[in-house]
C-alpha positions in Angstrom: -30.4 -25.4 6.1 -26.9 -24.5 7.5 -25.4 -26.0 4.3 -27.6 -23.5 2.2 -26.7 -20.7 4.4 -23.0 -21.6 4.0 -23.4 -21.8 0.1 -25.2 -18.3 0.0 -22.5 -16.5 2.1 -20.1 -15.6 -1.0 -23.0 -14.2 -2.9 -24.3 -11.9 0.1 -20.5 -10.9 0.6 -20.2 -9.9 -3.1 -23.6 -8.0 -2.8 -22.3 -6.3 0.3 -19.2 -5.2 -1.5 -20.9 -3.9 -4.4 -23.4 -1.8 -2.3 -20.5 -0.5 -0.2 -18.6 0.3 -3.4 -21.3 2.4 -4.9 -21.9 4.2 -1.6 -18.1 5.2 -1.3 -18.0 6.2 -5.1 -20.6 8.8 -4.5 -18.7 10.6 -1.7 -15.2 12.2 -1.7 -12.5 10.0 0.2 -10.4 11.8 2.7 -7.0 10.7 2.5 -4.0 11.4 4.7 -0.7 11.2 2.7 2.2 10.6 4.9 5.9 11.5 4.1 9.0 12.2 5.7 12.5 10.7 6.0 13.3 10.5 2.2 13.6 13.5 -0.2 11.2 13.7 -3.4 9.9 16.1 -5.7 6.9 17.6 -4.0 5.4 19.3 -6.9 5.5 16.5 -9.2 4.3 13.8 -6.4 1.3 15.9 -5.4 0.4 16.6 -8.8 -0.4 12.9 -9.2 -2.8 13.3 -6.2 -4.2 16.5 -7.7 -5.2 14.2 -10.7 -7.1 11.8 -8.7 -11.0 11.7 -8.8 -13.4 11.8 -5.6 -10.2 12.1 -3.2 -9.2 15.0 -1.0 -5.9 14.7 0.7 -4.0 16.3 3.5 -0.1 16.3 3.7 1.5 15.6 7.0 5.4 14.8 7.6 7.0 12.8 10.1 7.3 12.8 13.2 3.8 14.6 13.2 2.4 11.8 11.2 2.9 9.2 14.0 1.3 11.7 16.6 -1.5 12.0 14.5 -2.1 8.3 13.8 -1.7 7.8 17.8 -4.6 10.3 18.3 -8.2 10.4 17.8 -8.0 12.9 14.8 -6.8 10.0 12.7 -10.6 8.7 12.6 -11.5 11.5 10.1 -9.5 10.1 7.3 -10.8 7.2 5.2 -7.3 6.0 3.7 -3.7 6.4 5.1 -1.3 6.6 2.2 2.3 6.1 3.4 5.4 7.5 1.2 7.5 8.0 4.3 10.8 6.2 5.1 11.1 6.6 8.9 12.6 4.7 11.8 11.4 6.7 15.1 8.3 5.3 16.4 7.1 5.0 20.1 5.6 1.9 21.6 2.1 4.0 22.0 2.5 4.8 18.2 3.2 1.0 17.4 0.2 0.0 19.5 -1.8 2.7 17.3 -0.9 1.1 14.0 -1.9 -2.4 15.4 -5.0 -1.0 16.8 -6.1 0.7 13.6 -5.4 -2.5 11.5 -7.3 -4.5 13.9 -10.3 -2.2 13.5 -10.2 -2.4 9.7 -8.4 0.8 8.9 -7.5 1.4 5.2 -3.6 1.8 4.7 -1.8 2.0 1.5 2.0 1.7 1.7 4.0 2.8 -1.2 7.8 2.8 -2.5 10.3 3.4 0.3 7.6 3.0 3.1 9.0 -0.7 2.7 12.3 0.5 4.4 10.7 2.1 7.3 11.0 0.7 11.0 13.9 -1.6 10.6 13.9 -2.3 14.1 10.2 -3.1 14.6 9.7 -6.8 13.7 5.9 -6.5 13.6 6.0 -3.8 10.8 7.0 -6.2 7.9 3.8 -8.5 8.9 1.7 -5.5 8.4 3.3 -4.4 4.9 3.8 -8.0 3.7 7.5 -7.6 3.2 10.7 -5.6 4.2 13.7 -4.0 2.5 16.7 -4.9 4.7 19.3 -2.0 4.8 21.7 -4.2 7.0 22.5 -7.9 6.3 20.0 -10.2 8.1 19.3 -13.9 8.2 15.7 -14.7 6.4 14.7 -18.4 6.4 18.3 -19.4 6.7 19.8 -17.0 4.2 21.8 -13.9 4.7 20.3 -11.2 2.6 20.9 -7.3 2.3 18.5 -5.4 0.2 19.6 -3.1 -2.7 18.2 -0.5 -5.3 18.8 0.9 -8.6 16.9 3.9 -10.0 16.6 5.1 -13.6 15.6 2.1 -15.0 13.0 1.1 -17.6 11.1 -1.6 -15.8 8.6 -4.2 -17.4 5.4 -4.6 -15.6 3.2 -7.8 -15.5 -0.3 -7.4 -14.2 -0.6 -10.9 -12.4 -4.4 -10.4 -11.4 -6.4 -8.5 -14.1 -9.6 -9.1 -12.3 -8.5 -7.5 -9.0 -10.3 -4.1 -8.4 -6.9 -2.4 -7.9 -5.7 -3.7 -11.4 -8.6 -3.6 -13.4 -8.4 -1.9 -16.7 -4.5 -1.8 -16.3 -2.8 -3.8 -19.2 0.9 -4.9 -18.8 3.3 -1.7 -19.1 6.7 -0.2 -18.9 7.7 2.5 -16.2 10.7 4.5 -15.8 11.3 4.0 -12.1 13.5 2.5 -9.3 13.7 -1.3 -8.4 14.4 -2.9 -5.1 16.2 -6.2 -5.0 16.8 -8.9 -2.2 13.8 -8.1 -0.3 11.7 -10.3 1.8 8.3 -10.8 0.7 5.9 -12.8 3.0 4.4 -16.0 1.4 0.8 -15.1 2.1 0.7 -11.7 0.1 -1.7 -11.7 -2.9 0.5 -10.5 -5.8 -0.9 -7.9 -8.2 2.0 -6.8 -10.2 5.4 -8.4 -11.1 8.4 -7.8 -13.1 11.1 -10.1 -15.1 13.7 -7.1 -14.3 16.8 -9.2 -13.2 17.5 -6.4 -10.6 14.2 -6.4 -8.9 12.3 -8.5 -6.4 9.7 -10.2 -8.2 6.4 -8.6 -7.0 5.9 -4.9 -7.5 2.5 -4.8 -5.7 0.4 -6.7 -3.5 -2.5 -6.9 -0.8 -1.6 -8.2 2.5 -4.1 -9.3 5.2 -3.2 -8.0 8.8 -5.5 -8.0 11.8 -9.0 -7.0 10.3 -7.4 -5.1 7.4 -6.6 -5.7 3.8 -3.2 -3.7 3.4 -1.9 -2.6 0.1 1.9 -2.2 -1.0 3.0 -0.6 -4.2 6.7 -0.5 -5.0 6.5 1.8 -7.6 7.0 5.5 -7.4 10.3 6.9 -7.4 10.6 10.3 -9.1 8.6 12.5 -11.6 8.5 10.2 -14.5 6.8 7.6 -12.4 4.4 9.9 -10.8 3.2 11.0 -14.2 2.8 7.5 -15.5 -0.8 7.0 -16.2 -0.8 3.4 -15.1 0.8 4.3 -11.8 -1.8 7.2 -11.3 -4.8 4.5 -12.1 -3.1 2.1 -9.7 -2.9 4.7 -7.0 -6.4 5.7 -7.6 -7.8 2.2 -7.6 -5.7 1.2 -4.6 -7.4 4.0 -2.7 -10.7 3.2 -3.5 -10.2 -0.5 -3.1 -8.7 -0.1 0.2 -11.5 2.0 1.6 -14.2 -0.3 0.2 -12.6 -3.6 1.2 -11.9 -2.4 4.9 -15.2 -0.7 5.2 -16.7 -4.1 4.8 -14.4 -5.4 7.4 -15.2 -3.1 10.3 
């Protein structure tokens, strides 16, 4: 009997995911978009969010964002999308991030959010990697990350069956690359690139606490924001994050 239950468990979880997915698709997802610490073209960036379907969003900049995240008000949002590059965070706010992820909160980190909290070691375990602004010893090697923008980047979809990448074919994007970054070994890659100046993966999922965290490296400027593949990736990342983490709660 126990063996039969074990065999039926994956099918049960798939049915549960589908039910949650259909329920969430019928409602408008409330998204908190977190910025601060890095300049960007506000009009072009938020035009990408305006184009997303079944999503309403609120803008909040740091340091107000971390104060909100550490308050009960954060519970009203289905998904937190990070586009900040910030370093100031209190111990209570650090605890809030970890508490939310242990509760199954949906978080999508994008682009320069990978650079945030250089002096908070736990942050890289949440996101699944780290951009090192200063030289650091990683697995016995000294590395320092770098970037270069205004490049045409070839993007390969590594997992076309994943809901975040479904319907997206390999594409090119005019964007920025990050090189010499640390990527943790347990992340699940979604996108990769062969660009010699880039780290190998451009998007992944990472399990932390009771949450499935998403990281998308793309998204530097207006050309990237307007790219239809980037917009589809953002839409599906938000939707999948809400669905997957609703099941985990």
